[in-house]
N, C-alpha and C positions, 0 to 999 in steps of 0.2 A: 401251881405251875400251869394247869389247864386254864384257869381263869385268866392268868396273865397272858397266855397265848391268845385267848379270845380277844383280849384288849388290843394286842398287837394286830391281829387280823381285822378287828373292827376299825382301827385307825387307818389301816391300808385301804379298806373297803370305802370308808367315808371319804378319804382323800381322793380316791380314784373317781368317785362320783362327782366331786367338785372339779377335779382336774387341775392342771397347771401348777401354780405355787402351792395349792392346797395339799398336794401329796406330802411335801416336806413339812409344811406348817402343822397339819393335823397329826402327823407323826410325832411332832413335839408334844401334843396333848397326851398321846400314848406314853411317851417317854416320861413326862411329868408324873403320870399316874403310877408308873412302875417305880420311879425313883422316890417320890415323896409319899405316895400312897402305900406302896409295898416294901419300901426300904431297900430296893435292889441297888447294887453298886453301878453307877453310870459306866457305860462302855466308852469306847474311844471314837471320836468323830474321824471320818476318813479324810484327813486334811491333805495328804499327799495327792490323792486323786482329785480333790476339789481344786487345788492349785493348778494342776495340769489342765483341767477342763477350762478354767478361767483363762489361762495363757493361750490354749488352742482356739477357744471361741473368740478371743480378742483378735488373734491373727486372722481367723476366717471372717470376722466382722469387718476388718479393714479391707480384706480382699473383696467383699461385697460392696463396700462403700466406694472403692476405687473403680468399680465396674468390671473387675476381673471375673467375677462369677457370671456376669452377663456373657462374656466372651466364651467361657467354658460351656454354658448352656447353648450358645449359638453354634459352636462346633458340634455339639451333640445333636442339635436339631438338623444340621446339614446331613449328618450321617443317616438319621432316621428317615428324612424325606428322600434321600437317595435310594433307599431300599424299603419302600412302604409295604411291600408284600410280606416282608419278614418282621413286621413290627412286633408280633407277639414274642419273638425271641430277642430282638434288638432292644426293645423298650426296657426289659428288666436288666439287661447288661448295661445299658446306659445309666439307669438310676443307681445300679449297684456301684459302678465305678465312680460316679459323682460323689456318692457317700464315702467311698474308700478314700478319695482325695481330700474331701472337706471335713470328714469326721462326724457329720451329722446328716440324718436322713431328711431334714427339712428342706433340702434343695429340691425335693420332688415337687414343691408347690409351683415352681416355675416351669418345669418340663412337662408336668402331667397334662395341662391343657393342650399342649402340642401333640402329645401322644394320642389324646382323644380325637383331635382334629385330623391327624393323619389316618387313623383307623376309619373314621367316618367317611372321609373323602375316598378311601379305597374300598369302601363297602364291607369292612371287617367289623364284626361286633366289638365295640369298644371295651366291653367287660373282659375280653380275652387278654389284651395287653395291659389294660389298666390294673386289673386285680393283681397280677403277678408283678407288675412294675412297682406298685405300692409296697408289696411285700419285700421286693428286692432292695428298695431304698432303706429298709431297716436291717435286712440281712447283712448289708455292707458294713455295719458298725463293728462287728467282730473281725473285720478284715482291714480296718483302717489303722495305720500306725499312730494316729493321734487321737483315736476315739477313747473315751473313758473306760469302756469295757476291756479293751486290749491292754491299755497301760495299767489298769487296776489288776488284771490277771497277772501280768509280769511282776508288778510290785509286790503283791500279796504272795505269789508263788516263791519269789526270791526270799522273802521273809520267812517262808516255811521250808526252806532248804531245796527247793526245786529251781535251779538257776537257769531258767528259760529266758530267752530274749524276745524282743519284738519280731525280728525276722523268723525265729522259730515258730512263733504263733501264726504268722502270716503264711508260712509254708504249709500249715495244716488247714487254716480256715479258708483261705482263698480258693484252693482247688475244691475243697469239700463243699463250700457254699455255692460255687459256680455250678458244680454238678447237680446239687440240689435244686438250684434255680432253673437249670435247663430241663430237669425232669418236670418241674412245676409248669414251665412254659409249654412243654410237649403235651402235658395233660390239659392245658388251657387252649391249645391250638384250634380245636373244633368244639370248644365248650359252648353250650347253649345253642339256640337256633340262629341260623344265619338271619341277617336283618330282613332279607326278602321273605323269609318264612315266619318271622316273628309277628303274630297278629297284633299284639299290643303296640309294637313299634310302628307297624303300618297304619294302625288306627290313629296314632299320634300325628304322623306326618301327613295324614289326610286333611288335617286342619292347617290352612295356609300359615297362620300365625305360628303354630308349633313347628312347622317345617322350616320357616324362616329362622326361628330360634335355634333349631338343631343344626341346620346346615349353613346359616347365614354368617356365623362367626368364622374368623380366620386367624386363630391364635398363632402367633409367630414372634420370634425374637430376631429374625433376619433383617428387620428394618432398623434395628438399633445401631447407632454409630459407636464403634469400639475405638476408643482413644489409645494412643501409644502408652499412656500411663496405665490403662486397664490391662493391656497385654503385659506390661512390665511387672505388674503386681502378681500376675499368674506365674511368671518366671521366678519371682522372688519366693512365692509360696511353694512351688514345686522344688526349687533348690533347697528350701528349708527342710522339706520332707526327705530329700536325698541325704542331707547332712545328718538328720536324725537317724536314718537307716544305717548310714556309714558308721556313726558312733555305736549303734547297736551291734554291728558286725564286729566291732573291736572287742565286744564281750564274748564273741564266738571263737575268735582266733586265739590259739594258744602259742606261747613262746616260752623258751627256756631262760630262766633267770636265776642265777646263783644255784644252778643245778636242779631247780624245780620248775615244773610246768605250771605257768600261770597265764591268765588271759592277758591279751594285749592291753585291755582297758586298765587292768591292775598294774601292768608294767609301766605305763605312761601316766599313771595316777589320774585317770579320768574321774569326774564326779559320777554319782549314780544317775541312771537313765532318767529317773523322774525329774531330776534337776536339769539335766541336759535338754530335755524336751521343753521345759519351761523357759529356759534361757533362749533357745533357738526360736521358739514361737514369739517371744516378746521382741526379739531383734527383728524378725520378719515383719511383725506388726509396725514397729517403728519405721522400718524402711518404706512400708506402704504409705505411712502417714507423711514422711518427709519427702519422698521422691516420687510417689505415685498418686498424689493428690487425694488420698483417702481422708476425708474430713471426719474427725472423731465423732461429731454429732450424728453424722449419717451412719457411722459404724454402730453406735450404741442404739440407734433407732431402727436398725435393720432386723429382719426376721431371724437371721442366723445368730446374732449376738443375744437377742432377747430370749430365743428358745434355749440357747446354751446356759444362760443365767437361771432360767427356770429349772433346767436339769441339775444345776449346782445345788439349788435349794432342795429339790426332790431327793437327790442322793445324800445330801447332808442329813436331812431328817430321817429318811427311811433307813439308811445304813446305821446311823447312831442308835435308832430304836431297836433294830435287829441285833446289833452287837451287844446292847445292854441285856436283852433277853437271853440270847444264846450263851454269852460269857458267864452268866450267872447259873446256867443249867447245863453246862458242858458235860458234867459227869452223867447226868440223867440222859442226855442226848446220846452219849456214847453207849449207854446201857440199852437204850431202845433201838437205835439204828445200827449199832456196831455190827451185829450179826448179819443183817441184810446186806450192808455195803461191803462187808468182808467177803461174802459169798458172791454177790452180784454188784460190784462197784459201779457198773454203768447205770444202775438205777438212780444215781444222783442226778442224772439228766432229767428224770421225771420231776424231781424236786425243783431243779432250776426252772423248768418250763412252767410248773404250777405257780411258783413265786412270781415269775414274769407276767403271768396272766393278771396277777393282782396289782403289781406296782408300775407297769408300763415303762420300765427303764432297764436296759441291759446292763448299764454301768452299775446301777443300784443292786441288781441281782448279784453281780460278781462281788461287789464290795461287801454285801451283807451275808452272802451264803458261802463264798469260797473259803473264808477262814474256818467255818464249821466243817466243810468238806475235808479240809486238811486235818483238822483235829480228830475226825473220825478215822483217819488213817488211809484215806483214798489216795492212791499214787498220783503224782503229778501228770504223767502221760495220759492217764484215764481222764483227768479233769480237762486237760488240753484237748483231747479228742472230742469230748462232749460239749465243748464251749459253744457251738452253734445253738444248743438247746436253751440258751438264756433269752432267746426271742420267742415269747409266747403271747404278747399283748395284741396280736391280730385276732386272737380267739374271741374276745368280746370287742365288737367294732366301735370302740369309743376313742381310738387314738387319732390325733389331729390329721395325720397324713391320710388315713383311711377315709375319714369323714370328708376331707377336702376332695379326695379322688371321686367319691360319690357325687359331690356337687359339680365337679369339673366335667363329668360325663353327661353331656346334654341329651344323649339318647335315652338315658334312664336305665340302661342295661346293667350298669354297675350299681349295686344296691345293697341295702340292709334288708334282709328278708322279714317276713311277717313274724317269724318266731325268733328273731334276734340273731341266733347262731347260724341260720342258713343264709349267710351273706357271701358276697363275691370274693372275700379274702380268705375264707376258711379252707377251701380245697388247695389253692396254691401255697398257703401258709403251712398247712400240715405236711404236704408233700415236701416242700423245701426244707423245713426243719428236721423232719424225720430222716430224709435221705442225707442231708448235710451232717447230721449227728452220727449216723452210721458210718459214712465215709470218713469223717474225722477220727472216729474211734478205730476204724480199720487202719488208717494211716499210722497212728501213734502206737497201736497195740498189737497189730498183726503184720503189716507190711514192713514197718521200720521200727520195731519195738526197742532194739538196742540203741538206735540213734537218739530217740527221744528220752529213753531212760538214762542215757549217759549224763544228763544235766543234773541228776540228783547228786547232792553233795554227800 
């Protein structure tokens, strides 16, 4: 059992070193060793979650291809430039809600150069807004109605008897994560030396070429021409999100039928939410292609679609590998961890966080670890409360959004430290995740325990 666990961890470690598609592909090597080398029974691939990701990414890809994402970024930039003094608080709020809307944190690549530019022009140390804004772009994943982590949590929870819905999840994660991010932003407000007192920065701008490099650029999207088709694609996208949320509310509303209380969704015989999301997202993608001039070639060539497909492969391989291992040793896992999680069920948050540090995917953490958590007898409200803890891959600064942020900051204040872990994302990441997890746990288990426990069948 220990040898096989080491094989699982080795596959995840090697995959994370190569990055991108390697996470899923190298997990396949670990899977092959467990199945063919040790004779373990193969687990079940997370097909429902994968289908949802494909549908959502296809829709978001057509949104980008039609120019709709440019309009969303432009609106966000106007707000940021209107209040530059508050960039340390507004930047993470902006990246957070962009991720909530689109379902992926990779939208940060467009807005981050703008955040850096605004901070520099206002004389604010760019590390302050950039570090927390990069963290916020990933925190928003557990708050998006179309993100894999949220949909996977709902799907797996329902299969284990906790009949939670997407609106229920968002009622916990959005306030919890926003409070966590604001605490991180407050801690970042006076972080590091002011640019006028930073000797390293002053030495750099003393060189005319370096000064031109740092201050010469004027990153902006305000000069982009936004077509009516681009705006229409945003309306299509937002309407599709509203439709999905409306269907989800049908699972919350109870009506009386034949003398029994049933959900409205059951009464009108709606399909399961995972199917509804796929249908609505595909319809929205089709509308963007037919009516909003979203060229399919541009959609599949865009960063959003490509990063989403990488996530599909990663979740496919990682979750299948983890399910194979844990499903074969469920009895032993219960014996080892049962006592601890029974006395301190919140400690599962530490497990979620540590696994996320390894596999760089919140969706993969949920798909691979949530079934184990339910099998250990941890109540659904506890797992919902600690859902923000599935974001831990800021800990080792090798995630694309963090690396890109370091490169976007021309001042050099946002950096990866000499000792690797003393980087610009550690402090805001830890504060955000710890506070968000505590607030989420308090919401579901202290302030409103009866409300969230009522969804248990």
